[in-house]
PDB file with one MODEL, atoms N, CA, C and O in Angstrom:
MODEL        1
ATOM      1  N   UNK A   1     105.530  96.766 147.503  1.00  0.00           N
ATOM      2  CA  UNK A   1     106.917  97.048 147.083  1.00  0.00           C
ATOM      3  C   UNK A   1     107.628  96.224 148.004  1.00  0.00           C
ATOM      4  O   UNK A   1     107.250  96.107 149.170  1.00  0.00           O
ATOM      5  N   UNK A   2     108.800  95.552 147.478  1.00  0.00           N
ATOM      6  CA  UNK A   2     109.780  94.875 148.313  1.00  0.00           C
ATOM      7  C   UNK A   2     111.094  95.380 147.936  1.00  0.00           C
ATOM      8  O   UNK A   2     111.272  95.932 146.850  1.00  0.00           O
ATOM      9  N   UNK A   3     112.070  95.201 148.839  1.00  0.00           N
ATOM     10  CA  UNK A   3     113.396  95.536 148.744  1.00  0.00           C
ATOM     11  C   UNK A   3     114.264  94.303 149.053  1.00  0.00           C
ATOM     12  O   UNK A   3     114.043  93.529 149.985  1.00  0.00           O
ATOM     13  N   UNK A   4     115.177  94.213 148.259  1.00  0.00           N
ATOM     14  CA  UNK A   4     116.332  93.111 148.409  1.00  0.00           C
ATOM     15  C   UNK A   4     117.641  93.632 148.605  1.00  0.00           C
ATOM     16  O   UNK A   4     118.064  94.435 147.773  1.00  0.00           O
ATOM     17  N   UNK A   5     118.426  93.268 149.680  1.00  0.00           N
ATOM     18  CA  UNK A   5     119.838  93.908 149.734  1.00  0.00           C
ATOM     19  C   UNK A   5     120.788  92.706 149.304  1.00  0.00           C
ATOM     20  O   UNK A   5     120.838  91.588 149.818  1.00  0.00           O
ATOM     21  N   UNK A   6     121.535  93.209 148.228  1.00  0.00           N
ATOM     22  CA  UNK A   6     122.588  92.165 147.775  1.00  0.00           C
ATOM     23  C   UNK A   6     124.100  92.793 147.932  1.00  0.00           C
ATOM     24  O   UNK A   6     124.514  93.744 147.269  1.00  0.00           O
ATOM     25  N   UNK A   7     124.778  92.148 148.843  1.00  0.00           N
ATOM     26  CA  UNK A   7     126.264  92.758 148.880  1.00  0.00           C
ATOM     27  C   UNK A   7     127.001  92.260 147.726  1.00  0.00           C
ATOM     28  O   UNK A   7     126.815  91.144 147.240  1.00  0.00           O
ATOM     29  N   UNK A   8     127.840  93.112 147.301  1.00  0.00           N
ATOM     30  CA  UNK A   8     128.512  92.790 146.131  1.00  0.00           C
ATOM     31  C   UNK A   8     129.820  93.529 146.024  1.00  0.00           C
ATOM     32  O   UNK A   8     129.889  94.680 146.453  1.00  0.00           O
ATOM     33  N   UNK A   9     130.886  92.924 145.465  1.00  0.00           N
ATOM     34  CA  UNK A   9     132.268  93.298 145.165  1.00  0.00           C
ATOM     35  C   UNK A   9     133.063  92.973 146.456  1.00  0.00           C
ATOM     36  O   UNK A   9     132.538  92.573 147.495  1.00  0.00           O
ATOM     37  N   UNK A  10     134.332  93.182 146.282  1.00  0.00           N
ATOM     38  CA  UNK A  10     135.344  92.825 147.433  1.00  0.00           C
ATOM     39  C   UNK A  10     135.021  93.883 148.667  1.00  0.00           C
ATOM     40  O   UNK A  10     135.377  93.652 149.823  1.00  0.00           O
ATOM     41  N   UNK A  11     134.385  94.933 148.317  1.00  0.00           N
ATOM     42  CA  UNK A  11     134.183  95.961 149.362  1.00  0.00           C
ATOM     43  C   UNK A  11     132.847  95.538 150.180  1.00  0.00           C
ATOM     44  O   UNK A  11     132.547  96.150 151.205  1.00  0.00           O
ATOM     45  N   UNK A  12     132.089  94.511 149.708  1.00  0.00           N
ATOM     46  CA  UNK A  12     130.680  94.230 150.333  1.00  0.00           C
ATOM     47  C   UNK A  12     129.679  95.411 150.325  1.00  0.00           C
ATOM     48  O   UNK A  12     128.912  95.615 151.266  1.00  0.00           O
ATOM     49  N   UNK A  13     129.731  96.200 149.179  1.00  0.00           N
ATOM     50  CA  UNK A  13     128.803  97.178 149.017  1.00  0.00           C
ATOM     51  C   UNK A  13     127.457  96.655 148.904  1.00  0.00           C
ATOM     52  O   UNK A  13     127.231  95.604 148.304  1.00  0.00           O
ATOM     53  N   UNK A  14     126.451  97.429 149.524  1.00  0.00           N
ATOM     54  CA  UNK A  14     125.187  96.948 149.613  1.00  0.00           C
ATOM     55  C   UNK A  14     124.394  97.567 148.501  1.00  0.00           C
ATOM     56  O   UNK A  14     124.119  98.766 148.457  1.00  0.00           O
ATOM     57  N   UNK A  15     123.979  96.517 147.442  1.00  0.00           N
ATOM     58  CA  UNK A  15     123.279  96.948 146.296  1.00  0.00           C
ATOM     59  C   UNK A  15     121.686  96.704 146.573  1.00  0.00           C
ATOM     60  O   UNK A  15     121.454  95.620 147.107  1.00  0.00           O
ATOM     61  N   UNK A  16     120.755  97.377 146.350  1.00  0.00           N
ATOM     62  CA  UNK A  16     119.439  97.090 146.607  1.00  0.00           C
ATOM     63  C   UNK A  16     118.631  97.127 145.410  1.00  0.00           C
ATOM     64  O   UNK A  16     118.760  97.988 144.539  1.00  0.00           O
ATOM     65  N   UNK A  17     117.790  96.174 145.379  1.00  0.00           N
ATOM     66  CA  UNK A  17     116.833  95.956 144.335  1.00  0.00           C
ATOM     67  C   UNK A  17     115.384  96.453 145.009  1.00  0.00           C
ATOM     68  O   UNK A  17     114.926  95.805 145.950  1.00  0.00           O
ATOM     69  N   UNK A  18     114.746  97.516 144.543  1.00  0.00           N
ATOM     70  CA  UNK A  18     113.392  97.725 144.985  1.00  0.00           C
ATOM     71  C   UNK A  18     112.464  97.327 143.803  1.00  0.00           C
ATOM     72  O   UNK A  18     112.671  97.668 142.638  1.00  0.00           O
ATOM     73  N   UNK A  19     111.473  96.606 144.206  1.00  0.00           N
ATOM     74  CA  UNK A  19     110.548  95.993 143.144  1.00  0.00           C
ATOM     75  C   UNK A  19     109.192  95.982 143.595  1.00  0.00           C
ATOM     76  O   UNK A  19     108.862  95.926 144.780  1.00  0.00           O
ATOM     77  N   UNK A  20     108.315  96.043 142.492  1.00  0.00           N
ATOM     78  CA  UNK A  20     106.752  96.058 142.678  1.00  0.00           C
ATOM     79  C   UNK A  20     106.428  94.409 142.120  1.00  0.00           C
ATOM     80  O   UNK A  20     106.652  93.995 140.983  1.00  0.00           O
ATOM     81  N   UNK A  21     105.901  93.703 143.154  1.00  0.00           N
ATOM     82  CA  UNK A  21     105.589  92.424 142.833  1.00  0.00           C
ATOM     83  C   UNK A  21     104.428  92.209 141.922  1.00  0.00           C
ATOM     84  O   UNK A  21     104.264  91.143 141.328  1.00  0.00           O
ATOM     85  N   UNK A  22     103.547  93.325 141.807  1.00  0.00           N
ATOM     86  CA  UNK A  22     102.445  93.174 140.997  1.00  0.00           C
ATOM     87  C   UNK A  22     102.804  93.474 139.251  1.00  0.00           C
ATOM     88  O   UNK A  22     102.307  92.885 138.291  1.00  0.00           O
ATOM     89  N   UNK A  23     103.736  94.486 139.244  1.00  0.00           N
ATOM     90  CA  UNK A  23     104.237  94.823 137.926  1.00  0.00           C
ATOM     91  C   UNK A  23     105.554  94.319 137.444  1.00  0.00           C
ATOM     92  O   UNK A  23     105.855  94.298 136.251  1.00  0.00           O
ATOM     93  N   UNK A  24     106.385  93.884 138.478  1.00  0.00           N
ATOM     94  CA  UNK A  24     107.601  93.328 138.131  1.00  0.00           C
ATOM     95  C   UNK A  24     108.635  94.434 137.662  1.00  0.00           C
ATOM     96  O   UNK A  24     109.725  94.177 137.151  1.00  0.00           O
ATOM     97  N   UNK A  25     108.158  95.643 137.900  1.00  0.00           N
ATOM     98  CA  UNK A  25     109.093  96.727 137.651  1.00  0.00           C
ATOM     99  C   UNK A  25     110.114  96.996 138.831  1.00  0.00           C
ATOM    100  O   UNK A  25     109.734  96.971 140.002  1.00  0.00           O
ATOM    101  N   UNK A  26     111.324  97.235 138.505  1.00  0.00           N
ATOM    102  CA  UNK A  26     112.405  97.281 139.648  1.00  0.00           C
ATOM    103  C   UNK A  26     113.381  98.522 139.345  1.00  0.00           C
ATOM    104  O   UNK A  26     113.626  99.018 138.246  1.00  0.00           O
ATOM    105  N   UNK A  27     113.867  98.890 140.595  1.00  0.00           N
ATOM    106  CA  UNK A  27     114.901  99.927 140.648  1.00  0.00           C
ATOM    107  C   UNK A  27     116.214  99.392 141.169  1.00  0.00           C
ATOM    108  O   UNK A  27     116.291  98.859 142.276  1.00  0.00           O
ATOM    109  N   UNK A  28     117.101  99.519 140.472  1.00  0.00           N
ATOM    110  CA  UNK A  28     118.389  99.123 140.983  1.00  0.00           C
ATOM    111  C   UNK A  28     119.273 100.131 141.723  1.00  0.00           C
ATOM    112  O   UNK A  28     119.643 101.131 141.108  1.00  0.00           O
ATOM    113  N   UNK A  29     119.627  99.951 142.952  1.00  0.00           N
ATOM    114  CA  UNK A  29     120.220 101.057 143.823  1.00  0.00           C
ATOM    115  C   UNK A  29     121.655 100.687 144.017  1.00  0.00           C
ATOM    116  O   UNK A  29     121.908  99.570 144.469  1.00  0.00           O
ATOM    117  N   UNK A  30     122.653 101.547 143.707  1.00  0.00           N
ATOM    118  CA  UNK A  30     124.035 101.655 144.125  1.00  0.00           C
ATOM    119  C   UNK A  30     124.542 100.147 143.498  1.00  0.00           C
ATOM    120  O   UNK A  30     124.864  99.264 144.294  1.00  0.00           O
ATOM    121  N   UNK A  31     124.587  99.935 142.206  1.00  0.00           N
ATOM    122  CA  UNK A  31     125.110  98.722 141.930  1.00  0.00           C
ATOM    123  C   UNK A  31     126.669  98.729 141.849  1.00  0.00           C
ATOM    124  O   UNK A  31     127.285  99.042 140.830  1.00  0.00           O
ATOM    125  N   UNK A  32     127.171  98.399 142.881  1.00  0.00           N
ATOM    126  CA  UNK A  32     128.737  98.474 143.084  1.00  0.00           C
ATOM    127  C   UNK A  32     129.520  97.376 142.302  1.00  0.00           C
ATOM    128  O   UNK A  32     130.742  97.321 142.442  1.00  0.00           O
ATOM    129  N   UNK A  33     128.939  96.589 141.567  1.00  0.00           N
ATOM    130  CA  UNK A  33     129.609  95.593 140.695  1.00  0.00           C
ATOM    131  C   UNK A  33     128.582  95.182 139.753  1.00  0.00           C
ATOM    132  O   UNK A  33     127.379  95.139 140.009  1.00  0.00           O
ATOM    133  N   UNK A  34     129.126  94.886 138.652  1.00  0.00           N
ATOM    134  CA  UNK A  34     128.221  93.824 137.646  1.00  0.00           C
ATOM    135  C   UNK A  34     128.339  92.625 138.083  1.00  0.00           C
ATOM    136  O   UNK A  34     129.353  92.006 137.762  1.00  0.00           O
ATOM    137  N   UNK A  35     127.431  92.049 138.848  1.00  0.00           N
ATOM    138  CA  UNK A  35     127.584  90.851 139.516  1.00  0.00           C
ATOM    139  C   UNK A  35     126.457  89.623 139.199  1.00  0.00           C
ATOM    140  O   UNK A  35     125.294  89.898 138.906  1.00  0.00           O
ATOM    141  N   UNK A  36     126.845  88.544 139.273  1.00  0.00           N
ATOM    142  CA  UNK A  36     125.921  87.269 139.070  1.00  0.00           C
ATOM    143  C   UNK A  36     124.972  87.185 140.086  1.00  0.00           C
ATOM    144  O   UNK A  36     123.911  86.584 139.915  1.00  0.00           O
ATOM    145  N   UNK A  37     125.292  87.783 141.216  1.00  0.00           N
ATOM    146  CA  UNK A  37     124.227  87.756 142.368  1.00  0.00           C
ATOM    147  C   UNK A  37     123.101  88.641 142.056  1.00  0.00           C
ATOM    148  O   UNK A  37     121.950  88.216 142.154  1.00  0.00           O
ATOM    149  N   UNK A  38     123.377  89.971 141.646  1.00  0.00           N
ATOM    150  CA  UNK A  38     122.356  90.873 141.126  1.00  0.00           C
ATOM    151  C   UNK A  38     121.485  90.354 139.893  1.00  0.00           C
ATOM    152  O   UNK A  38     120.271  90.521 139.774  1.00  0.00           O
ATOM    153  N   UNK A  39     122.319  89.699 139.007  1.00  0.00           N
ATOM    154  CA  UNK A  39     121.533  89.196 137.762  1.00  0.00           C
ATOM    155  C   UNK A  39     120.641  88.121 138.226  1.00  0.00           C
ATOM    156  O   UNK A  39     119.438  88.205 137.981  1.00  0.00           O
ATOM    157  N   UNK A  40     121.123  87.112 138.875  1.00  0.00           N
ATOM    158  CA  UNK A  40     120.493  86.082 139.293  1.00  0.00           C
ATOM    159  C   UNK A  40     119.148  86.462 140.129  1.00  0.00           C
ATOM    160  O   UNK A  40     118.104  85.847 139.910  1.00  0.00           O
ATOM    161  N   UNK A  41     119.212  87.384 140.987  1.00  0.00           N
ATOM    162  CA  UNK A  41     117.934  87.712 141.697  1.00  0.00           C
ATOM    163  C   UNK A  41     117.089  88.400 140.711  1.00  0.00           C
ATOM    164  O   UNK A  41     115.903  88.074 140.771  1.00  0.00           O
ATOM    165  N   UNK A  42     117.400  89.268 139.820  1.00  0.00           N
ATOM    166  CA  UNK A  42     116.395  89.982 138.894  1.00  0.00           C
ATOM    167  C   UNK A  42     115.836  88.914 137.995  1.00  0.00           C
ATOM    168  O   UNK A  42     114.638  88.900 137.712  1.00  0.00           O
ATOM    169  N   UNK A  43     116.672  88.031 137.549  1.00  0.00           N
ATOM    170  CA  UNK A  43     116.226  86.918 136.446  1.00  0.00           C
ATOM    171  C   UNK A  43     115.330  85.994 137.220  1.00  0.00           C
ATOM    172  O   UNK A  43     114.451  85.451 136.551  1.00  0.00           O
ATOM    173  N   UNK A  44     115.379  85.728 138.420  1.00  0.00           N
ATOM    174  CA  UNK A  44     114.779  84.699 139.126  1.00  0.00           C
ATOM    175  C   UNK A  44     113.169  85.155 139.478  1.00  0.00           C
ATOM    176  O   UNK A  44     112.282  84.353 139.770  1.00  0.00           O
ATOM    177  N   UNK A  45     113.027  86.454 139.394  1.00  0.00           N
ATOM    178  CA  UNK A  45     111.665  87.088 139.633  1.00  0.00           C
ATOM    179  C   UNK A  45     111.187  87.694 138.304  1.00  0.00           C
ATOM    180  O   UNK A  45     110.107  88.280 138.226  1.00  0.00           O
ATOM    181  N   UNK A  46     112.024  87.536 137.254  1.00  0.00           N
ATOM    182  CA  UNK A  46     111.604  88.094 135.968  1.00  0.00           C
ATOM    183  C   UNK A  46     111.240  89.610 136.060  1.00  0.00           C
ATOM    184  O   UNK A  46     110.181  90.061 135.622  1.00  0.00           O
ATOM    185  N   UNK A  47     112.296  90.424 136.722  1.00  0.00           N
ATOM    186  CA  UNK A  47     111.959  91.921 137.021  1.00  0.00           C
ATOM    187  C   UNK A  47     112.500  92.480 135.654  1.00  0.00           C
ATOM    188  O   UNK A  47     113.311  91.974 134.878  1.00  0.00           O
ATOM    189  N   UNK A  48     111.773  93.746 135.581  1.00  0.00           N
ATOM    190  CA  UNK A  48     112.055  94.647 134.481  1.00  0.00           C
ATOM    191  C   UNK A  48     112.764  95.908 135.015  1.00  0.00           C
ATOM    192  O   UNK A  48     112.061  96.797 135.496  1.00  0.00           O
ATOM    193  N   UNK A  49     114.033  96.046 134.969  1.00  0.00           N
ATOM    194  CA  UNK A  49     114.826  97.171 135.587  1.00  0.00           C
ATOM    195  C   UNK A  49     114.400  98.516 134.801  1.00  0.00           C
ATOM    196  O   UNK A  49     114.549  98.627 133.584  1.00  0.00           O
ATOM    197  N   UNK A  50     113.879  99.478 135.585  1.00  0.00           N
ATOM    198  CA  UNK A  50     113.524 100.669 134.656  1.00  0.00           C
ATOM    199  C   UNK A  50     114.110 101.866 135.221  1.00  0.00           C
ATOM    200  O   UNK A  50     113.787 102.996 134.852  1.00  0.00           O
ATOM    201  N   UNK A  51     115.098 101.587 136.246  1.00  0.00           N
ATOM    202  CA  UNK A  51     115.879 102.805 136.684  1.00  0.00           C
ATOM    203  C   UNK A  51     117.031 102.316 137.537  1.00  0.00           C
ATOM    204  O   UNK A  51     117.033 101.227 138.112  1.00  0.00           O
ATOM    205  N   UNK A  52     117.881 103.089 137.570  1.00  0.00           N
ATOM    206  CA  UNK A  52     119.204 102.937 138.386  1.00  0.00           C
ATOM    207  C   UNK A  52     119.412 104.229 139.149  1.00  0.00           C
ATOM    208  O   UNK A  52     119.422 105.335 138.608  1.00  0.00           O
ATOM    209  N   UNK A  53     119.592 103.992 140.568  1.00  0.00           N
ATOM    210  CA  UNK A  53     119.559 105.168 141.360  1.00  0.00           C
ATOM    211  C   UNK A  53     121.094 104.976 141.999  1.00  0.00           C
ATOM    212  O   UNK A  53     121.562 103.877 142.300  1.00  0.00           O
ATOM    213  N   UNK A  54     121.765 106.215 142.143  1.00  0.00           N
ATOM    214  CA  UNK A  54     122.981 106.181 142.900  1.00  0.00           C
ATOM    215  C   UNK A  54     122.966 107.144 144.008  1.00  0.00           C
ATOM    216  O   UNK A  54     122.785 108.345 143.810  1.00  0.00           O
ATOM    217  N   UNK A  55     123.174 106.582 145.299  1.00  0.00           N
ATOM    218  CA  UNK A  55     122.948 107.469 146.328  1.00  0.00           C
ATOM    219  C   UNK A  55     124.165 108.461 146.526  1.00  0.00           C
ATOM    220  O   UNK A  55     124.037 109.474 147.214  1.00  0.00           O
ATOM    221  N   UNK A  56     125.384 108.119 145.877  1.00  0.00           N
ATOM    222  CA  UNK A  56     126.571 109.024 145.791  1.00  0.00           C
ATOM    223  C   UNK A  56     127.453 108.441 144.758  1.00  0.00           C
ATOM    224  O   UNK A  56     127.173 107.392 144.178  1.00  0.00           O
ATOM    225  N   UNK A  57     128.548 109.148 144.527  1.00  0.00           N
ATOM    226  CA  UNK A  57     129.515 108.680 143.407  1.00  0.00           C
ATOM    227  C   UNK A  57     130.834 108.061 143.885  1.00  0.00           C
ATOM    228  O   UNK A  57     131.851 108.106 143.193  1.00  0.00           O
ATOM    229  N   UNK A  58     130.782 107.482 145.092  1.00  0.00           N
ATOM    230  CA  UNK A  58     131.724 106.640 145.443  1.00  0.00           C
ATOM    231  C   UNK A  58     132.207 105.444 144.625  1.00  0.00           C
ATOM    232  O   UNK A  58     131.301 104.651 144.368  1.00  0.00           O
ATOM    233  N   UNK A  59     133.341 105.141 144.181  1.00  0.00           N
ATOM    234  CA  UNK A  59     133.522 104.026 143.121  1.00  0.00           C
ATOM    235  C   UNK A  59     132.816 102.807 143.532  1.00  0.00           C
ATOM    236  O   UNK A  59     132.232 102.096 142.715  1.00  0.00           O
ATOM    237  N   UNK A  60     132.867 102.528 144.938  1.00  0.00           N
ATOM    238  CA  UNK A  60     132.272 100.971 145.469  1.00  0.00           C
ATOM    239  C   UNK A  60     130.778 101.117 145.076  1.00  0.00           C
ATOM    240  O   UNK A  60     130.175 100.046 145.014  1.00  0.00           O
ATOM    241  N   UNK A  61     130.082 102.208 144.805  1.00  0.00           N
ATOM    242  CA  UNK A  61     128.631 102.172 144.562  1.00  0.00           C
ATOM    243  C   UNK A  61     128.272 102.382 143.165  1.00  0.00           C
ATOM    244  O   UNK A  61     127.092 102.329 142.819  1.00  0.00           O
ATOM    245  N   UNK A  62     129.309 102.638 142.259  1.00  0.00           N
ATOM    246  CA  UNK A  62     128.911 102.776 140.918  1.00  0.00           C
ATOM    247  C   UNK A  62     129.714 101.968 139.909  1.00  0.00           C
ATOM    248  O   UNK A  62     129.685 102.305 138.726  1.00  0.00           O
ATOM    249  N   UNK A  63     130.413 100.944 140.298  1.00  0.00           N
ATOM    250  CA  UNK A  63     131.317 100.306 139.366  1.00  0.00           C
ATOM    251  C   UNK A  63     130.293  99.425 138.362  1.00  0.00           C
ATOM    252  O   UNK A  63     130.662  99.160 137.218  1.00  0.00           O
ATOM    253  N   UNK A  64     129.254  99.080 138.760  1.00  0.00           N
ATOM    254  CA  UNK A  64     128.488  98.347 137.864  1.00  0.00           C
ATOM    255  C   UNK A  64     127.527  98.941 136.883  1.00  0.00           C
ATOM    256  O   UNK A  64     126.969  98.331 135.971  1.00  0.00           O
ATOM    257  N   UNK A  65     127.393 100.335 137.214  1.00  0.00           N
ATOM    258  CA  UNK A  65     126.470 101.280 136.484  1.00  0.00           C
ATOM    259  C   UNK A  65     126.566 101.039 134.895  1.00  0.00           C
ATOM    260  O   UNK A  65     125.543 100.653 134.329  1.00  0.00           O
ATOM    261  N   UNK A  66     127.667 101.232 134.191  1.00  0.00           N
ATOM    262  CA  UNK A  66     127.933 101.179 132.683  1.00  0.00           C
ATOM    263  C   UNK A  66     127.375  99.965 132.169  1.00  0.00           C
ATOM    264  O   UNK A  66     126.636  99.996 131.185  1.00  0.00           O
ATOM    265  N   UNK A  67     127.702  98.774 132.823  1.00  0.00           N
ATOM    266  CA  UNK A  67     127.107  97.559 132.190  1.00  0.00           C
ATOM    267  C   UNK A  67     125.493  97.427 132.432  1.00  0.00           C
ATOM    268  O   UNK A  67     124.693  97.090 131.559  1.00  0.00           O
ATOM    269  N   UNK A  68     125.208  97.717 133.628  1.00  0.00           N
ATOM    270  CA  UNK A  68     123.702  97.808 133.814  1.00  0.00           C
ATOM    271  C   UNK A  68     123.017  98.550 132.728  1.00  0.00           C
ATOM    272  O   UNK A  68     122.089  98.068 132.079  1.00  0.00           O
ATOM    273  N   UNK A  69     123.514  99.762 132.549  1.00  0.00           N
ATOM    274  CA  UNK A  69     123.015 100.790 131.565  1.00  0.00           C
ATOM    275  C   UNK A  69     122.917 100.196 130.306  1.00  0.00           C
ATOM    276  O   UNK A  69     121.915 100.364 129.610  1.00  0.00           O
ATOM    277  N   UNK A  70     124.023  99.403 129.892  1.00  0.00           N
ATOM    278  CA  UNK A  70     123.953  98.603 128.599  1.00  0.00           C
ATOM    279  C   UNK A  70     122.853  97.465 128.446  1.00  0.00           C
ATOM    280  O   UNK A  70     122.199  97.202 127.436  1.00  0.00           O
ATOM    281  N   UNK A  71     122.807  96.838 129.726  1.00  0.00           N
ATOM    282  CA  UNK A  71     121.844  95.687 129.639  1.00  0.00           C
ATOM    283  C   UNK A  71     120.396  96.156 129.636  1.00  0.00           C
ATOM    284  O   UNK A  71     119.519  95.620 128.957  1.00  0.00           O
ATOM    285  N   UNK A  72     120.195  97.273 130.505  1.00  0.00           N
ATOM    286  CA  UNK A  72     118.795  97.834 130.586  1.00  0.00           C
ATOM    287  C   UNK A  72     118.786  99.109 129.885  1.00  0.00           C
ATOM    288  O   UNK A  72     118.700 100.162 130.517  1.00  0.00           O
ATOM    289  N   UNK A  73     118.866  99.079 128.675  1.00  0.00           N
ATOM    290  CA  UNK A  73     118.937 100.312 127.759  1.00  0.00           C
ATOM    291  C   UNK A  73     117.860 101.299 128.011  1.00  0.00           C
ATOM    292  O   UNK A  73     118.136 102.440 127.639  1.00  0.00           O
ATOM    293  N   UNK A  74     116.720 101.132 128.543  1.00  0.00           N
ATOM    294  CA  UNK A  74     115.563 101.906 128.601  1.00  0.00           C
ATOM    295  C   UNK A  74     115.575 102.559 130.172  1.00  0.00           C
ATOM    296  O   UNK A  74     114.642 103.281 130.524  1.00  0.00           O
ATOM    297  N   UNK A  75     116.540 102.294 130.954  1.00  0.00           N
ATOM    298  CA  UNK A  75     116.404 102.590 132.298  1.00  0.00           C
ATOM    299  C   UNK A  75     116.794 103.953 132.376  1.00  0.00           C
ATOM    300  O   UNK A  75     117.488 104.485 131.509  1.00  0.00           O
ATOM    301  N   UNK A  76     116.302 104.631 133.549  1.00  0.00           N
ATOM    302  CA  UNK A  76     116.782 106.087 133.855  1.00  0.00           C
ATOM    303  C   UNK A  76     117.828 105.989 134.956  1.00  0.00           C
ATOM    304  O   UNK A  76     117.633 105.215 135.892  1.00  0.00           O
ATOM    305  N   UNK A  77     118.893 106.711 134.894  1.00  0.00           N
ATOM    306  CA  UNK A  77     119.910 106.804 135.801  1.00  0.00           C
ATOM    307  C   UNK A  77     119.861 108.141 136.642  1.00  0.00           C
ATOM    308  O   UNK A  77     119.792 109.206 136.030  1.00  0.00           O
ATOM    309  N   UNK A  78     119.891 108.128 137.844  1.00  0.00           N
ATOM    310  CA  UNK A  78     119.661 109.230 138.745  1.00  0.00           C
ATOM    311  C   UNK A  78     120.729 109.218 139.893  1.00  0.00           C
ATOM    312  O   UNK A  78     120.746 108.240 140.640  1.00  0.00           O
ATOM    313  N   UNK A  79     121.530 110.139 140.061  1.00  0.00           N
ATOM    314  CA  UNK A  79     122.328 110.165 141.128  1.00  0.00           C
ATOM    315  C   UNK A  79     121.816 111.404 142.041  1.00  0.00           C
ATOM    316  O   UNK A  79     121.576 112.539 141.629  1.00  0.00           O
ATOM    317  N   UNK A  80     121.699 110.911 143.433  1.00  0.00           N
ATOM    318  CA  UNK A  80     120.800 111.653 144.269  1.00  0.00           C
ATOM    319  C   UNK A  80     121.563 112.656 144.978  1.00  0.00           C
ATOM    320  O   UNK A  80     120.899 113.463 145.628  1.00  0.00           O
ATOM    321  N   UNK A  81     122.832 112.770 144.986  1.00  0.00           N
ATOM    322  CA  UNK A  81     123.730 113.830 145.580  1.00  0.00           C
ATOM    323  C   UNK A  81     124.870 114.234 144.665  1.00  0.00           C
ATOM    324  O   UNK A  81     125.678 115.089 145.025  1.00  0.00           O
TER     325      UNK A  81
ENDMDL
END
């Protein structure tokens, strides 16, 4: 497993991509924006996003959720708190 931190939005919120190099499955954590930086990273490794995890509900951590939910229709969304 590997993890990549990608700061996004004007708030520089840390979005994380946790991924398995063997299976290319990935989890998107706190997508604070729908960002080309996130998309580019995911596409560069041909990752398959299978879940979105939100550590909490503050706006700067969840802004990108709806668009990523649409993009990765089969992913599971989980808020941890």
